[in-house]
C-alpha positions, -999 to 999 in steps of 0.1 A, spaced: -431 7 -471 -410 31 -450 -375 37 -463 -348 19 -443 -315 37 -445 -295 12 -426 -307 -17 -446 -298 0 -478 -263 11 -467 -256 -24 -452 -264 -40 -486 -244 -14 -505 -214 -21 -483 -216 -59 -487 -217 -55 -525 -188 -30 -524 -167 -54 -504 -175 -83 -528 -167 -63 -559 -136 -44 -548 -121 -71 -525 -87 -63 -511 -85 -31 -530 -112 -15 -508 -99 7 -480 -133 17 -467 -168 30 -473 -178 62 -456 -211 80 -450 -214 118 -449 -240 144 -455 -275 147 -440 -275 110 -430 -248 117 -404 -259 152 -395 -293 145 -381 -315 159 -408 -320 131 -433 -353 134 -452 -361 107 -477 -380 132 -498 -352 158 -499 -320 141 -492 -296 118 -510 -273 92 -495 -238 105 -497 -209 80 -498 -172 81 -503 -154 49 -513 -117 48 -509 -95 23 -528 -57 16 -528 -53 13 -566 -72 25 -597 -101 4 -610 -102 -12 -644 -131 -3 -667 -146 -37 -661 -145 -31 -623 -161 3 -627 -189 -11 -649 -196 -38 -623 -195 -13 -595 -218 12 -612 -243 -15 -621 -245 -22 -584 -248 15 -575 -277 19 -600 -295 -10 -585 -292 5 -550 -300 40 -563 -334 26 -575 -341 14 -539 -330 46 -523 -346 79 -513 -361 103 -538 -328 119 -547 -310 85 -548 -273 79 -541 -244 102 -547 -210 86 -544 -174 91 -553 -145 66 -555 -111 81 -546 -76 68 -542 -62 66 -507 -32 86 -519 -53 118 -524 -69 116 -489 -37 118 -468 -20 141 -475 -51 159 -488 -50 169 -525 -70 199 -538 -88 201 -561 -93 164 -553 -89 138 -580 -116 111 -582 -117 77 -600 -154 75 -605 -186 95 -595 -223 88 -596 -254 108 -588 -290 103 -598 -287 131 -622 -262 110 -642 -284 79 -644 -297 84 -679 -262 91 -693 -249 59 -677 -278 38 -689 -276 52 -724 -239 49 -729 -220 32 -700 -187 30 -719 -187 68 -725 -197 75 -689 -169 53 -676 -144 69 -700 -153 105 -691 -164 103 -654 -131 111 -638 -110 141 -630 -111 165 -601 -139 177 -579 -138 208 -556 -169 195 -538 -148 167 -523 -131 191 -499 -164 199 -484 -174 162 -483 -142 152 -467 -145 180 -441 -180 168 -430 -168 132 -431 -138 140 -408 -159 160 -383 -192 141 -384 -190 111 -407 -194 74 -402 -171 46 -413 -194 18 -427 -166 -5 -435 -128 -7 -435 -101 16 -420 -111 43 -395 -117 78 -408 -87 92 -389 -64 66 -405 -75 75 -440 -83 112 -442 -61 142 -434 -76 174 -421 -88 196 -450 -70 231 -449 -96 258 -441 -87 277 -473 -96 246 -494 -128 240 -476 -138 277 -479 -130 276 -516 -151 244 -520 -182 258 -503 -179 292 -520 -178 274 -554 -212 259 -545 -229 293 -539 -210 318 -559 -238 320 -585 -266 324 -559 -276 359 -568 -286 347 -603 -298 312 -593 -317 316 -560 -351 319 -576 -346 286 -593 -332 268 -562 -346 288 -533 -345 262 -506 -311 248 -514 -294 282 -518 -311 299 -489 -298 272 -465 -265 267 -481 -256 304 -481 -264 304 -444 -241 275 -436 -213 290 -457 -215 323 -438 -216 304 -405 -183 288 -414 -168 321 -425 -179 339 -393 -177 312 -367 -158 282 -381 -189 261 -379 -195 230 -402 -232 228 -403 -260 208 -421 -285 227 -442 -310 225 -413 -284 238 -388 -274 265 -413 -310 278 -414 -313 277 -376 -280 296 -373 -294 322 -398 -325 328 -376 -302 337 -347 -276 358 -366 -291 374 -397 -313 405 -399 -350 398 -392 -359 409 -427 -347 375 -440 -363 353 -414 -395 346 -433 -374 333 -463 -352 311 -440 -382 297 -421 -399 288 -454 -367 271 -466 -365 251 -434 -402 241 -437 -397 229 -472 -365 210 -462 -378 194 -430 -415 191 -436 -417 188 -474 -440 218 -473 -451 234 -506 -437 269 -505 -445 299 -526 -413 319 -522 -410 357 -523 -386 360 -552 -378 396 -545 -369 388 -509 -349 358 -521 -328 380 -544 -322 406 -517 -311 378 -494 -287 363 -519 -272 397 -526 -268 404 -489 -252 371 -482 -228 373 -511 -218 408 -499 -211 394 -464 -191 365 -479 -169 387 -501 -163 418 -480 
């Protein structure tokens, strides 16, 4: 059966409203699902849930049990979500504190020891600056208060630090994550050079217009894997040269 994004998000929102009640400020969608490049085989569903007051451990447990249920119904990479307090959204706080986080990579930990997960899964997350930026510019309010009423603009320095944090190890890591880092490096450079907030797909397309032709085969392959689920045999030497070139451009 074909994956139905709207059906899943609508069900998620209904459950979130029931569990959180009047404490819920809103549920917001960001990432590939709002940037025109959602691929059920390569994308996750990115959600930010904003609340007025901290949750009890019992509320967190009930909410996470619901998230796990919907994660099992979701795309290959599942659901990634963070719960944050309204107070850290406007004015924006960086690094941004969060009340609770979940991604498919944490599923086993939660299932094995939910009490430990709930106790430890809080703190600050630099990635939230990037998530909020995309949300403000291109996101969707699925429930609750409008985006502009809840979120303040993220300062460019905080956004730049957030996206740099995601790629700073690319020279050592690109052969392990070639598609992800090839496209992410491109969209980070597009922001630094032109102030553009792009999806991975758009970052790759920007790279084909602005980067030396030497790197075009790598970028095209990354785009093919991302958009067409193609099996790619990457040129590791080219990928390393690309990562070194891009890091140099980003740090000069």
